[in-house]
VMD Tcl script that builds the backbone (N, CA, C; Angstrom):
set m [mol new atoms 441]
animate dup $m
set s [atomselect $m all]
$s set {name element resname resid chain x y z} {
  {N N MET 1 A 167.875 12.419 16.373}
  {CA C MET 1 A 168.994 12.008 15.854}
  {C C MET 1 A 168.943 11.606 14.286}
  {N N ARG 2 A 168.029 10.871 14.084}
  {CA C ARG 2 A 167.741 10.260 12.680}
  {C C ARG 2 A 167.621 11.707 11.745}
  {N N LYS 3 A 166.992 12.699 12.070}
  {CA C LYS 3 A 166.839 13.903 11.162}
  {C C LYS 3 A 168.225 14.567 11.024}
  {N N ILE 4 A 169.150 14.684 12.115}
  {CA C ILE 4 A 170.386 15.299 11.904}
  {C C ILE 4 A 171.154 14.281 10.988}
  {N N VAL 5 A 171.232 13.081 10.935}
  {CA C VAL 5 A 171.930 12.369 10.147}
  {C C VAL 5 A 171.504 12.422 8.756}
  {N N GLY 6 A 170.076 12.512 8.465}
  {CA C GLY 6 A 169.477 12.534 7.292}
  {C C GLY 6 A 169.994 14.068 6.551}
  {N N ALA 7 A 169.869 15.088 7.480}
  {CA C ALA 7 A 170.273 16.362 7.024}
  {C C ALA 7 A 171.859 16.353 6.527}
  {N N GLY 8 A 172.527 15.721 7.542}
  {CA C GLY 8 A 174.139 15.647 7.121}
  {C C GLY 8 A 174.348 14.874 5.869}
  {N N ALA 9 A 173.559 13.893 5.643}
  {CA C ALA 9 A 173.799 13.164 4.494}
  {C C ALA 9 A 173.192 13.874 3.165}
  {N N ALA 10 A 172.276 14.664 3.342}
  {CA C ALA 10 A 171.743 15.599 2.217}
  {C C ALA 10 A 172.843 16.618 2.006}
  {N N LEU 11 A 173.296 17.251 2.965}
  {CA C LEU 11 A 174.510 18.269 2.737}
  {C C LEU 11 A 175.676 17.595 1.942}
  {N N LEU 12 A 176.033 16.418 2.430}
  {CA C LEU 12 A 177.263 15.797 1.711}
  {C C LEU 12 A 176.865 15.530 0.431}
  {N N LEU 13 A 175.734 15.012 0.123}
  {CA C LEU 13 A 175.243 14.686 -1.310}
  {C C LEU 13 A 175.280 15.959 -2.172}
  {N N ALA 14 A 174.883 16.995 -1.536}
  {CA C ALA 14 A 174.846 18.320 -2.285}
  {C C ALA 14 A 176.206 18.754 -2.395}
  {N N ALA 15 A 177.099 18.696 -1.618}
  {CA C ALA 15 A 178.520 19.141 -1.661}
  {C C ALA 15 A 179.363 18.289 -2.700}
  {N N LEU 16 A 178.952 16.968 -2.753}
  {CA C LEU 16 A 179.519 16.104 -3.756}
  {C C LEU 16 A 179.091 16.456 -5.190}
  {N N ALA 17 A 177.840 16.806 -5.194}
  {CA C ALA 17 A 177.343 17.273 -6.519}
  {C C ALA 17 A 177.892 18.502 -7.001}
  {N N VAL 18 A 178.180 19.546 -6.193}
  {CA C VAL 18 A 178.965 20.799 -6.543}
  {C C VAL 18 A 180.279 20.403 -6.998}
  {N N CYS 19 A 181.024 19.613 -6.035}
  {CA C CYS 19 A 182.546 19.230 -6.519}
  {C C CYS 19 A 182.534 18.571 -7.791}
  {N N GLY 20 A 181.599 17.581 -8.067}
  {CA C GLY 20 A 181.672 16.878 -9.368}
  {C C GLY 20 A 181.326 17.852 -10.453}
  {N N THR 21 A 180.480 18.732 -10.197}
  {CA C THR 21 A 180.328 19.761 -11.383}
  {C C THR 21 A 181.530 20.476 -11.596}
  {N N GLY 22 A 182.236 21.020 -10.650}
  {CA C GLY 22 A 183.571 21.759 -10.572}
  {C C GLY 22 A 184.469 20.984 -11.420}
  {N N ALA 23 A 184.705 19.751 -11.234}
  {CA C ALA 23 A 185.826 18.947 -11.736}
  {C C ALA 23 A 185.452 18.801 -13.283}
  {N N ASP 24 A 184.253 18.688 -13.743}
  {CA C ASP 24 A 183.824 18.489 -15.083}
  {C C ASP 24 A 184.304 19.785 -15.728}
  {N N VAL 25 A 184.101 20.972 -15.101}
  {CA C VAL 25 A 184.545 22.298 -15.797}
  {C C VAL 25 A 185.962 22.269 -16.066}
  {N N LEU 26 A 186.775 21.607 -14.980}
  {CA C LEU 26 A 188.278 21.862 -15.268}
  {C C LEU 26 A 188.822 20.829 -16.344}
  {N N THR 27 A 188.042 20.209 -17.142}
  {CA C THR 27 A 188.428 19.482 -18.292}
  {C C THR 27 A 188.504 20.166 -19.352}
  {N N PRO 28 A 189.343 20.022 -20.427}
  {CA C PRO 28 A 189.282 20.627 -21.563}
  {C C PRO 28 A 188.184 20.081 -22.691}
  {N N ILE 29 A 187.404 19.201 -22.175}
  {CA C ILE 29 A 186.415 18.478 -23.028}
  {C C ILE 29 A 185.282 19.537 -23.072}
  {N N GLY 30 A 184.667 19.812 -24.272}
  {CA C GLY 30 A 183.701 20.835 -24.364}
  {C C GLY 30 A 183.873 21.681 -25.653}
  {N N ARG 31 A 183.078 22.537 -25.739}
  {CA C ARG 31 A 182.981 23.494 -26.935}
  {C C ARG 31 A 183.927 24.866 -26.538}
  {N N TRP 32 A 184.819 25.295 -27.405}
  {CA C TRP 32 A 185.743 26.400 -27.349}
  {C C TRP 32 A 185.743 27.378 -28.475}
  {N N LYS 33 A 185.568 28.677 -27.924}
  {CA C LYS 33 A 185.749 29.749 -29.029}
  {C C LYS 33 A 187.138 30.105 -29.291}
  {N N THR 34 A 187.769 29.801 -30.360}
  {CA C THR 34 A 189.105 30.218 -30.728}
  {C C THR 34 A 189.205 31.542 -30.926}
  {N N VAL 35 A 190.340 32.131 -30.516}
  {CA C VAL 35 A 190.599 33.589 -30.630}
  {C C VAL 35 A 191.922 33.798 -31.245}
  {N N ASP 36 A 192.128 34.522 -32.424}
  {CA C ASP 36 A 193.253 34.631 -33.043}
  {C C ASP 36 A 194.375 35.433 -32.190}
  {N N ASP 37 A 195.450 34.930 -32.155}
  {CA C ASP 37 A 196.578 35.522 -31.263}
  {C C ASP 37 A 197.164 36.756 -31.862}
  {N N LYS 38 A 196.938 37.042 -33.168}
  {CA C LYS 38 A 197.379 38.135 -33.857}
  {C C LYS 38 A 196.301 39.378 -33.872}
  {N N THR 39 A 194.937 39.000 -34.151}
  {CA C THR 39 A 194.110 39.996 -34.367}
  {C C THR 39 A 193.126 40.186 -33.088}
  {N N GLY 40 A 193.046 39.123 -32.223}
  {CA C GLY 40 A 192.248 39.003 -30.955}
  {C C GLY 40 A 190.764 38.813 -31.353}
  {N N LYS 41 A 190.457 38.611 -32.572}
  {CA C LYS 41 A 189.113 38.226 -33.054}
  {C C LYS 41 A 188.759 36.898 -33.043}
  {N N PRO 42 A 187.444 36.599 -32.485}
  {CA C PRO 42 A 187.086 35.048 -32.757}
  {C C PRO 42 A 187.309 34.448 -34.016}
  {N N LYS 43 A 187.636 33.299 -34.078}
  {CA C LYS 43 A 187.891 32.581 -35.309}
  {C C LYS 43 A 186.951 31.244 -35.564}
  {N N ALA 44 A 186.814 30.461 -34.671}
  {CA C ALA 44 A 186.026 29.275 -34.835}
  {C C ALA 44 A 185.562 28.567 -33.570}
  {N N ILE 45 A 184.782 27.780 -33.533}
  {CA C ILE 45 A 184.270 26.835 -32.374}
  {C C ILE 45 A 184.841 25.528 -32.801}
  {N N VAL 46 A 185.556 25.088 -31.776}
  {CA C VAL 46 A 186.242 23.719 -31.521}
  {C C VAL 46 A 185.772 22.870 -30.591}
  {N N GLN 47 A 185.171 21.779 -31.006}
  {CA C GLN 47 A 184.695 20.740 -30.003}
  {C C GLN 47 A 185.993 19.918 -29.619}
  {N N VAL 48 A 186.328 19.890 -28.324}
  {CA C VAL 48 A 187.351 18.992 -27.759}
  {C C VAL 48 A 186.638 17.863 -27.153}
  {N N TYR 49 A 187.168 16.709 -27.522}
  {CA C TYR 49 A 186.596 15.408 -27.213}
  {C C TYR 49 A 187.645 14.277 -26.763}
  {N N ARG 50 A 187.221 13.311 -26.140}
  {CA C ARG 50 A 188.107 12.224 -25.651}
  {C C ARG 50 A 187.686 11.094 -26.426}
  {N N GLU 51 A 188.652 10.404 -27.018}
  {CA C GLU 51 A 188.636 9.102 -27.788}
  {C C GLU 51 A 189.741 8.297 -27.272}
  {N N LYS 52 A 189.412 7.113 -26.714}
  {CA C LYS 52 A 190.504 6.157 -26.360}
  {C C LYS 52 A 191.656 6.793 -25.550}
  {N N ASP 53 A 191.127 7.576 -24.384}
  {CA C ASP 53 A 192.086 8.266 -23.417}
  {C C ASP 53 A 192.959 9.157 -24.188}
  {N N LYS 54 A 192.619 9.771 -25.313}
  {CA C LYS 54 A 193.342 10.840 -25.875}
  {C C LYS 54 A 192.320 11.846 -26.211}
  {N N LEU 55 A 192.808 13.145 -26.249}
  {CA C LEU 55 A 191.980 14.461 -26.590}
  {C C LEU 55 A 192.188 14.690 -28.035}
  {N N TYR 56 A 191.129 15.093 -28.663}
  {CA C TYR 56 A 191.035 15.447 -30.029}
  {C C TYR 56 A 190.286 16.795 -30.067}
  {N N GLY 57 A 190.272 17.554 -31.059}
  {CA C GLY 57 A 189.539 18.602 -31.428}
  {C C GLY 57 A 189.130 18.819 -32.800}
  {N N LYS 58 A 187.854 19.068 -33.118}
  {CA C LYS 58 A 187.396 19.269 -34.428}
  {C C LYS 58 A 186.675 20.756 -34.585}
  {N N ILE 59 A 186.803 21.358 -35.673}
  {CA C ILE 59 A 186.109 22.563 -36.021}
  {C C ILE 59 A 184.662 22.379 -36.231}
  {N N GLU 60 A 183.816 22.960 -35.321}
  {CA C GLU 60 A 182.426 22.902 -35.593}
  {C C GLU 60 A 181.862 24.148 -36.640}
  {N N ALA 61 A 182.412 25.244 -36.413}
  {CA C ALA 61 A 181.937 26.328 -37.054}
  {C C ALA 61 A 183.069 27.293 -37.168}
  {N N THR 62 A 183.116 28.139 -38.425}
  {CA C THR 62 A 183.889 29.366 -38.519}
  {C C THR 62 A 183.226 30.437 -38.255}
  {N N LEU 63 A 183.812 31.491 -37.602}
  {CA C LEU 63 A 183.254 32.850 -37.301}
  {C C LEU 63 A 183.539 33.965 -37.946}
  {N N GLN 64 A 184.378 33.893 -38.908}
  {CA C GLN 64 A 184.812 34.853 -39.810}
  {C C GLN 64 A 184.188 34.742 -41.312}
  {N N PRO 65 A 183.593 35.669 -41.835}
  {CA C PRO 65 A 182.918 35.528 -43.265}
  {C C PRO 65 A 184.007 34.999 -44.305}
  {N N ASP 66 A 185.095 35.479 -44.072}
  {CA C ASP 66 A 186.130 35.133 -45.182}
  {C C ASP 66 A 187.107 33.964 -44.908}
  {N N ALA 67 A 186.532 33.188 -43.908}
  {CA C ALA 67 A 187.405 31.914 -43.435}
  {C C ALA 67 A 187.405 31.112 -44.717}
  {N N LYS 68 A 188.535 30.206 -44.745}
  {CA C LYS 68 A 188.826 29.348 -45.802}
  {C C LYS 68 A 187.780 28.241 -45.740}
  {N N LYS 69 A 187.451 27.730 -46.887}
  {CA C LYS 69 A 186.372 26.461 -46.626}
  {C C LYS 69 A 186.966 25.144 -46.829}
  {N N VAL 70 A 188.146 25.040 -47.337}
  {CA C VAL 70 A 188.812 23.892 -47.457}
  {C C VAL 70 A 190.288 23.948 -47.156}
  {N N CYS 71 A 191.041 22.979 -46.755}
  {CA C CYS 71 A 192.394 23.154 -46.376}
  {C C CYS 71 A 193.254 22.896 -47.485}
  {N N ASP 72 A 193.462 23.831 -48.369}
  {CA C ASP 72 A 194.349 23.672 -49.610}
  {C C ASP 72 A 195.780 23.490 -49.203}
  {N N ASP 73 A 196.317 24.138 -48.192}
  {CA C ASP 73 A 197.761 24.081 -47.805}
  {C C ASP 73 A 198.071 22.911 -46.734}
  {N N CYS 74 A 197.157 22.108 -46.639}
  {CA C CYS 74 A 197.427 20.892 -45.746}
  {C C CYS 74 A 198.350 19.988 -46.487}
  {N N LYS 75 A 199.302 19.393 -45.857}
  {CA C LYS 75 A 200.276 18.431 -46.431}
  {C C LYS 75 A 199.828 16.834 -46.183}
  {N N ASP 76 A 199.043 16.763 -45.351}
  {CA C ASP 76 A 198.603 15.251 -44.947}
  {C C ASP 76 A 197.232 14.827 -45.592}
  {N N GLU 77 A 196.543 13.912 -44.962}
  {CA C GLU 77 A 195.187 13.559 -45.498}
  {C C GLU 77 A 194.110 14.523 -45.553}
  {N N ARG 78 A 194.466 15.643 -44.656}
  {CA C ARG 78 A 193.409 16.735 -44.743}
  {C C ARG 78 A 193.526 17.878 -45.855}
  {N N LYS 79 A 194.401 17.401 -46.751}
  {CA C LYS 79 A 194.678 18.363 -47.962}
  {C C LYS 79 A 193.209 18.232 -48.754}
  {N N GLY 80 A 192.813 19.461 -49.090}
  {CA C GLY 80 A 191.574 19.562 -49.861}
  {C C GLY 80 A 190.250 19.271 -49.239}
  {N N GLN 81 A 190.284 19.010 -47.694}
  {CA C GLN 81 A 189.271 18.590 -47.020}
  {C C GLN 81 A 188.493 19.735 -46.521}
  {N N PRO 82 A 187.123 19.770 -46.192}
  {CA C PRO 82 A 186.440 20.870 -45.602}
  {C C PRO 82 A 187.058 21.210 -44.233}
  {N N ILE 83 A 187.119 22.502 -43.941}
  {CA C ILE 83 A 187.581 22.966 -42.635}
  {C C ILE 83 A 186.575 22.586 -41.601}
  {N N ILE 84 A 185.312 22.965 -41.814}
  {CA C ILE 84 A 184.272 22.536 -40.824}
  {C C ILE 84 A 184.118 21.045 -40.730}
  {N N GLY 85 A 184.201 20.523 -39.592}
  {CA C GLY 85 A 184.231 19.154 -39.379}
  {C C GLY 85 A 185.590 18.508 -39.276}
  {N N MET 86 A 186.673 19.223 -39.655}
  {CA C MET 86 A 187.940 18.741 -39.695}
  {C C MET 86 A 188.685 18.704 -38.292}
  {N N VAL 87 A 189.353 17.443 -38.102}
  {CA C VAL 87 A 190.002 17.298 -36.921}
  {C C VAL 87 A 191.323 18.019 -36.801}
  {N N ILE 88 A 191.435 18.893 -36.068}
  {CA C ILE 88 A 192.772 19.870 -36.090}
  {C C ILE 88 A 193.780 19.507 -34.983}
  {N N MET 89 A 193.016 18.865 -33.918}
  {CA C MET 89 A 194.075 18.611 -32.674}
  {C C MET 89 A 193.916 17.150 -32.365}
  {N N ARG 90 A 194.973 16.408 -32.439}
  {CA C ARG 90 A 195.090 15.062 -32.275}
  {C C ARG 90 A 196.088 14.509 -31.228}
  {N N GLY 91 A 195.474 13.400 -30.383}
  {CA C GLY 91 A 196.396 12.598 -29.566}
  {C C GLY 91 A 197.002 13.175 -28.327}
  {N N LEU 92 A 196.372 14.125 -27.625}
  {CA C LEU 92 A 196.832 14.691 -26.585}
  {C C LEU 92 A 196.540 13.875 -25.231}
  {N N THR 93 A 197.535 13.796 -24.327}
  {CA C THR 93 A 197.220 13.022 -23.188}
  {C C THR 93 A 197.607 13.881 -21.940}
  {N N LEU 94 A 196.995 13.540 -20.803}
  {CA C LEU 94 A 197.254 14.347 -19.636}
  {C C LEU 94 A 198.632 14.113 -18.993}
  {N N HIS 95 A 199.528 14.956 -18.768}
  {CA C HIS 95 A 200.959 14.943 -18.118}
  {C C HIS 95 A 200.895 16.115 -16.856}
  {N N GLY 96 A 200.664 15.581 -15.812}
  {CA C GLY 96 A 200.559 16.558 -14.722}
  {C C GLY 96 A 199.205 17.400 -14.852}
  {N N ASP 97 A 199.411 18.637 -14.897}
  {CA C ASP 97 A 198.257 19.636 -15.025}
  {C C ASP 97 A 197.953 20.044 -16.394}
  {N N GLU 98 A 198.830 19.506 -17.481}
  {CA C GLU 98 A 198.507 19.948 -18.849}
  {C C GLU 98 A 198.488 18.669 -19.691}
  {N N TYR 99 A 197.876 18.908 -20.876}
  {CA C TYR 99 A 197.766 17.884 -21.892}
  {C C TYR 99 A 198.840 18.082 -22.949}
  {N N SER 100 A 199.588 17.078 -23.526}
  {CA C SER 100 A 200.594 17.431 -24.366}
  {C C SER 100 A 200.782 16.008 -25.119}
  {N N GLY 101 A 201.769 15.846 -26.022}
  {CA C GLY 101 A 201.929 14.592 -26.761}
  {C C GLY 101 A 201.385 14.479 -27.874}
  {N N GLY 102 A 200.623 15.445 -28.402}
  {CA C GLY 102 A 199.877 15.441 -29.764}
  {C C GLY 102 A 200.174 16.459 -30.596}
  {N N ASP 103 A 199.233 16.900 -31.659}
  {CA C ASP 103 A 199.718 17.901 -32.525}
  {C C ASP 103 A 198.388 18.595 -32.802}
  {N N ILE 104 A 198.636 19.690 -33.379}
  {CA C ILE 104 A 197.636 20.664 -33.881}
  {C C ILE 104 A 197.754 21.403 -35.268}
  {N N LEU 105 A 196.815 21.306 -35.976}
  {CA C LEU 105 A 196.841 21.960 -37.314}
  {C C LEU 105 A 196.499 23.404 -37.340}
  {N N ASP 106 A 197.148 24.055 -38.056}
  {CA C ASP 106 A 196.742 25.556 -38.285}
  {C C ASP 106 A 196.164 25.500 -39.616}
  {N N PRO 107 A 194.768 25.540 -39.874}
  {CA C PRO 107 A 194.376 25.288 -41.307}
  {C C PRO 107 A 194.506 26.554 -42.203}
  {N N ASP 108 A 194.876 27.534 -41.621}
  {CA C ASP 108 A 195.205 28.785 -42.366}
  {C C ASP 108 A 196.521 28.586 -43.193}
  {N N ASN 109 A 197.394 27.883 -42.703}
  {CA C ASN 109 A 198.630 27.679 -43.377}
  {C C ASN 109 A 198.869 26.220 -43.769}
  {N N GLY 110 A 198.288 25.376 -43.225}
  {CA C GLY 110 A 198.464 23.928 -43.456}
  {C C GLY 110 A 199.480 23.291 -42.523}
  {N N LYS 111 A 200.184 23.965 -41.698}
  {CA C LYS 111 A 201.309 23.443 -40.786}
  {C C LYS 111 A 200.893 22.674 -39.686}
  {N N VAL 112 A 201.496 21.739 -39.201}
  {CA C VAL 112 A 201.112 21.008 -38.198}
  {C C VAL 112 A 202.316 21.168 -37.134}
  {N N TYR 113 A 201.813 21.543 -35.855}
  {CA C TYR 113 A 202.779 21.878 -34.670}
  {C C TYR 113 A 202.425 20.816 -33.510}
  {N N ARG 114 A 203.461 20.603 -32.748}
  {CA C ARG 114 A 203.322 19.782 -31.552}
  {C C ARG 114 A 202.427 20.798 -30.678}
  {N N CYS 115 A 201.706 20.205 -29.621}
  {CA C CYS 115 A 200.753 20.859 -29.036}
  {C C CYS 115 A 200.709 20.589 -27.549}
  {N N LYS 116 A 200.454 21.573 -26.747}
  {CA C LYS 116 A 200.066 21.387 -25.347}
  {C C LYS 116 A 198.892 22.335 -24.820}
  {N N LEU 117 A 198.179 22.100 -23.876}
  {CA C LEU 117 A 197.074 22.891 -23.415}
  {C C LEU 117 A 196.804 22.662 -21.848}
  {N N ARG 118 A 196.341 23.568 -21.385}
  {CA C ARG 118 A 196.076 23.872 -19.901}
  {C C ARG 118 A 194.802 24.523 -19.722}
  {N N VAL 119 A 194.002 24.001 -19.010}
  {CA C VAL 119 A 192.636 24.739 -18.533}
  {C C VAL 119 A 193.119 25.814 -17.527}
  {N N GLU 120 A 192.521 26.865 -17.706}
  {CA C GLU 120 A 192.726 28.061 -16.773}
  {C C GLU 120 A 191.477 28.726 -16.266}
  {N N GLU 121 A 191.789 29.719 -15.549}
  {CA C GLU 121 A 190.578 30.515 -15.027}
  {C C GLU 121 A 189.378 29.794 -14.626}
  {N N HIS 122 A 189.551 28.868 -13.739}
  {CA C HIS 122 A 188.456 27.940 -13.236}
  {C C HIS 122 A 187.594 27.256 -14.394}
  {N N GLY 123 A 188.243 26.995 -15.493}
  {CA C GLY 123 A 187.682 26.174 -16.541}
  {C C GLY 123 A 187.037 26.940 -17.515}
  {N N SER 124 A 187.218 28.326 -17.432}
  {CA C SER 124 A 186.694 29.210 -18.540}
  {C C SER 124 A 187.611 29.487 -19.658}
  {N N GLN 125 A 188.862 29.098 -19.579}
  {CA C GLN 125 A 189.685 29.457 -20.589}
  {C C GLN 125 A 190.700 28.176 -20.891}
  {N N LEU 126 A 191.163 28.084 -22.085}
  {CA C LEU 126 A 192.111 26.971 -22.513}
  {C C LEU 126 A 193.149 27.619 -23.144}
  {N N SER 127 A 194.568 27.562 -22.411}
  {CA C SER 127 A 195.564 28.070 -23.020}
  {C C SER 127 A 196.087 26.826 -23.856}
  {N N VAL 128 A 196.262 27.329 -25.192}
  {CA C VAL 128 A 196.776 26.393 -26.338}
  {C C VAL 128 A 198.110 26.874 -26.858}
  {N N ARG 129 A 199.002 26.106 -26.842}
  {CA C ARG 129 A 200.311 26.449 -27.264}
  {C C ARG 129 A 200.855 25.414 -28.469}
  {N N GLY 130 A 200.937 25.991 -29.635}
  {CA C GLY 130 A 201.490 25.222 -30.779}
  {C C GLY 130 A 203.198 25.346 -30.985}
  {N N PHE 131 A 203.771 24.480 -31.245}
  {CA C PHE 131 A 205.297 24.747 -31.254}
  {C C PHE 131 A 205.987 23.707 -32.111}
  {N N ILE 132 A 207.219 23.994 -32.470}
  {CA C ILE 132 A 208.157 23.277 -33.328}
  {C C ILE 132 A 209.322 23.107 -32.419}
  {N N GLY 133 A 209.527 21.816 -32.194}
  {CA C GLY 133 A 210.733 21.350 -31.335}
  {C C GLY 133 A 210.579 21.746 -29.966}
  {N N PHE 134 A 210.995 22.689 -29.485}
  {CA C PHE 134 A 210.890 23.220 -28.221}
  {C C PHE 134 A 209.750 24.104 -27.982}
  {N N SER 135 A 209.044 24.166 -26.658}
  {CA C SER 135 A 207.847 24.911 -26.545}
  {C C SER 135 A 208.258 26.368 -26.712}
  {N N LEU 136 A 209.425 26.811 -26.411}
  {CA C LEU 136 A 209.814 28.108 -26.628}
  {C C LEU 136 A 209.587 28.759 -28.104}
  {N N LEU 137 A 209.763 27.841 -29.026}
  {CA C LEU 137 A 209.524 28.179 -30.564}
  {C C LEU 137 A 208.132 27.889 -31.031}
  {N N GLY 138 A 207.240 28.838 -30.544}
  {CA C GLY 138 A 205.824 28.605 -30.989}
  {C C GLY 138 A 205.049 29.832 -30.668}
  {N N ARG 139 A 203.644 29.628 -30.608}
  {CA C ARG 139 A 202.754 30.658 -30.355}
  {C C ARG 139 A 201.698 30.149 -29.588}
  {N N SER 140 A 201.128 31.044 -28.872}
  {CA C SER 140 A 200.087 30.699 -28.035}
  {C C SER 140 A 198.556 31.320 -28.462}
  {N N GLN 141 A 197.711 30.589 -28.000}
  {CA C GLN 141 A 196.173 31.362 -28.025}
  {C C GLN 141 A 195.548 31.011 -26.717}
  {N N VAL 142 A 194.516 31.758 -26.333}
  {CA C VAL 142 A 193.626 31.533 -25.316}
  {C C VAL 142 A 192.334 31.363 -25.811}
  {N N TRP 143 A 191.622 30.258 -25.626}
  {CA C TRP 143 A 190.321 29.942 -26.107}
  {C C TRP 143 A 189.385 30.141 -24.965}
  {N N LYS 144 A 188.025 30.447 -25.342}
  {CA C LYS 144 A 187.091 30.909 -24.436}
  {C C LYS 144 A 185.994 29.644 -24.299}
  {N N ARG 145 A 185.691 29.149 -23.231}
  {CA C ARG 145 A 184.829 27.968 -23.184}
  {C C ARG 145 A 183.411 28.560 -23.674}
  {N N GLU 146 A 182.551 27.776 -24.566}
  {CA C GLU 146 A 181.208 28.070 -25.012}
  {C C GLU 146 A 180.310 27.372 -24.194}
  {N N PRO 147 A 179.109 28.000 -23.940}
  {CA C PRO 147 A 178.091 27.168 -23.344}
  {C C PRO 147 A 177.527 25.987 -24.044}
}
mol reanalyze $m
mol bondsrecalc $m
mol representation Tube
mol addrep $m
């Protein structure tokens, strides 16, 4: 009887470990390869992280040789700042099954958009939508999770 209980406990612990790992993958926290919605080419690596119950994202690396080095077109405190290391996504919180309520910067044109995102494809993709006013007036990108 003791061996059966021990084996059952081991299986339960193994199942919990697998479930815990799966739950971590369904979070947007991590490294993501951004993909240009117009060209389909990879553009950058963005690290999404949590700070004080809100999500933020900063550019870790650019993937195109002709990428801008500084944000000359930015209108806020990021004007003239280096693109690498720049926080481009700020203040998103979980609402149902998506994150919203914050903003995202397009460093190519310096414009700031409202933002929402949703983890998809079992955690391997991040659907990112930047918009002005209503979500219908905007554009979407699908980012790929990086190891």
